[in-house]
N, C-alpha and C positions, 0 to 999 in steps of 0.2 A: 090245644092250640089249633087255630084255624089256618091251615096252610093253603086252603083253596086249591087243592091239587087236581081238581076236575079239568083244568085247562092244560095240564102238562103230563109228559111222560119222559122218563130218563132213558136214553138210548146211547149207543155208540156215536161218537161225534168225529168229524173230520178235523175239527179245530183242536180238540184236546181230549182224547180218550172217551170220556163221557160228556154228554151234554143234555140240555133240557129242550124238548121239542113240543110244539103245540099239538095237543091231543084233539083239538077242534079249532075252528075259526075263532080268533080273538080280536074283537073290535078295538080300535084305537081308544086309549084312555082307560082300558080295563085294568083293574087290579088283578094281575095274573096269579101271583102267589106271594105269600108272606115268607120272608127270610127269618126262620126261627132258630133258636138255640139257647145256650146258656148265657145269661147276662153277667158280664165281668166288669170290674173296675178297670181303669186304664193300667194300673200296676199289675193286676192279675193278667190282663190281656198281653202285656209285654212279656211276662214270664212264659205264658202259654205259647206265644208266637216263637220264642226262642226254643222251646221244646219241640215244636213242630218243625222248625228249620233244621234242628239237629237230627230229628227223625228222617227228614227228607234227604239229608246227606248220606244217611245209612241205607236208605231205600229209594233208589232212583225211580221206582215205579210210581212214587207219589208225585213226581214232577213238580216239586215246589209248592204243592197245595197247602195253603193256609186259609182257613175258612172264617177268619175274624173280620167282622164288618163293623165299622164305626156307627154307633147309635147316636151319640151326642158327645159333648165335651167331657162327661164323667164316665160314660159306659160304652162298652162294645158288646157285640153279640158273637159268641163262638158258635158258628153254625155246623160244627163237626159233630152232629147228632144224627141218629138213624132216621128221624122223622122230618128231615129237612132236604127235600129234593132240590130246593132252590140253590143249595151249595154247589150244584153241578152246572149252573148257568155260566157259560163261558163269556170271556171278554171279546168284544169286537170293536174295531176302530170305526165301524159303521153300524152301530147297534139299532135294534128294533124295539128296545125297551130301556127303561131307566129305573134306578132305585129312587124311592121317595119315603121319607119318614113321616108317618101320619099317626098322630096320637100315640107316640111311643112305640110304634111298630114299623118294621122295615118292609115295604111292599115293592114288588117289581111291577111296573106299570107299562103297558104297551104304548110306545111312541107312535105307532102306526098300526094299521090292520095287519095281523099276522095270520098267515094261512095255515091250515091243518098240515102238519108234517114239517113246517119250517122251524129251524133251530132258533130258540129265544136267546138273545145276547144283550149285554149292556156294557157300557164303558166303565171299566174298573176305576178310572180316574186317578191312577197312580201319579205321584209326582216324580221328579227326576232322580230322587235318591235311589241309588243302586239300580238304575234302569237297565244296566247290562245283565242283571240277574233275572230279568223278566221278559224273555223272548215272547213275541206274539206270533201266532200261527193262523190268525183269522183270514188272511189272504185277500182282504178288501182293497180297493184302490187307494184308500186313505192310510193303509197300514205302512208303518215305518220299520216293522220288524221287532218292535219292543212295545210292551204294555205301558203306555203313559196316557194320562187324561188328555182330552182334546185341547184343553187350555195349555198343555205343556208341549204340544207337538212342534210348534215353531221353534221353541228352545232346543228340542231334541234334534230337529233338522240341522240347526247350527252346530250342535255337538257332533253329529255324524259327519257333517261337512269338514269340520276341523279335524276330526279323527282320520277321515279319508285323506286329507291333504298331508297329514303327518305320516301316514303309511306310505304315501307315494315318494316321500323324500328318502 
């Protein structure tokens, strides 16, 4: 498996325990690293996610980690394998990279030049389902405190405003 790990190193992160950092300057548009793992059908993926969520409840150190990435309508990739440093890339509401599926492979691509030592992040793109279960710690100016995709943030702002007004009553 070509993970192209020459660009990255896994280190302690201020966002979420571990993170992936640029080992050298990464030019905009570069395929930084491939997200690799076990290919699962959607049914297998759902079962596996349930197991991970159950394990997370028993072990708070895991902090909700589930490394399942959607590949296409039929398959997902479970990136919880030893040779996948990309599983440690954290979410950010102001990311410097993005995932892209190219010829059946999931690549993390630089959205901008990334300097050596800078943490590599992408938007996980979560929808509003169970948004309260996914706190965000990225700390960017765009952050609403929860991991949701950019296209969902206006809806979340409305949800948060509604929740705040109910709490004041």
